[in-house]
C-alpha positions as CSV (number, residue, x, y, z in Angstrom):
1,X,-16.4,-10.6,16.5
2,X,-12.6,-10.8,16.3
3,X,-10.6,-9.9,19.7
4,X,-8.8,-6.5,19.5
5,X,-5.1,-6.5,20.0
6,X,-3.7,-3.5,21.3
7,X,-0.5,-1.9,20.0
8,X,0.9,-1.0,16.9
9,X,2.0,-3.8,14.1
10,X,3.7,-4.2,11.0
11,X,2.8,-6.6,8.2
12,X,5.5,-8.7,6.3
13,X,4.2,-8.7,2.4
14,X,6.2,-10.5,-0.1
15,X,4.3,-9.5,-3.0
16,X,3.8,-5.9,-4.4
17,X,1.1,-3.7,-2.6
18,X,-0.5,-0.5,-3.6
19,X,-2.5,1.9,-1.5
20,X,-4.9,3.9,-3.3
21,X,-6.7,7.2,-1.8
22,X,-9.5,8.3,-3.7
23,X,-11.9,11.1,-2.3
24,X,-13.9,14.4,-3.1
25,X,-14.1,17.9,-1.6
26,X,-17.6,19.4,-1.6
27,X,-17.0,22.9,-2.1
28,X,-20.8,23.9,-2.5
29,X,-22.9,21.8,-0.1
30,X,-26.0,23.1,-1.6
31,X,-24.9,21.9,-5.3
32,X,-26.4,18.4,-5.0
33,X,-26.6,18.0,-8.6
34,X,-22.7,18.1,-9.2
35,X,-21.3,16.0,-6.3
36,X,-24.4,13.4,-5.3
37,X,-23.6,11.3,-8.5
38,X,-19.8,11.1,-7.5
39,X,-20.9,9.9,-4.3
40,X,-23.3,7.3,-5.4
41,X,-20.8,5.7,-8.2
42,X,-18.3,4.7,-5.1
43,X,-20.7,2.1,-4.1
44,X,-21.2,0.2,-7.7
45,X,-17.5,0.5,-7.7
46,X,-16.7,-0.8,-4.3
47,X,-19.4,-4.1,-5.0
48,X,-17.5,-4.7,-8.0
49,X,-14.2,-5.1,-6.2
50,X,-15.5,-7.1,-3.8
51,X,-17.3,-9.7,-5.9
52,X,-14.0,-9.8,-7.8
53,X,-11.1,-10.6,-5.8
54,X,-8.9,-11.5,-8.7
55,X,-8.8,-7.9,-9.5
56,X,-6.2,-7.4,-6.7
57,X,-8.4,-5.5,-4.3
58,X,-7.5,-6.4,-0.4
59,X,-9.8,-4.1,1.2
60,X,-10.8,-0.7,1.8
61,X,-12.3,1.8,4.4
62,X,-14.4,4.8,4.0
63,X,-13.7,7.7,5.7
64,X,-15.9,10.9,6.2
65,X,-14.4,14.3,6.8
66,X,-15.6,17.8,7.4
67,X,-15.5,18.8,3.6
68,X,-16.1,15.5,2.0
69,X,-15.4,11.9,1.6
70,X,-12.6,9.3,1.2
71,X,-11.7,6.0,0.4
72,X,-8.5,3.9,1.4
73,X,-8.2,0.6,-1.0
74,X,-5.2,-1.8,-0.8
């Protein structure tokens, strides 16, 4: 397991970098048929990006907040 280094750091990047925020807000929790397909579509999308690094995907983080789910891609 990698060692955690405390503190704040920046990176020097010589190539262009894009940060993409994708998310969804669930307005009606009980309307499963409307938001479950969107949640299920995220996994195949991420698998495709991880398997094909030539598409420019460096990594990502998924997070859940009180009304939905989000993904940060870079």
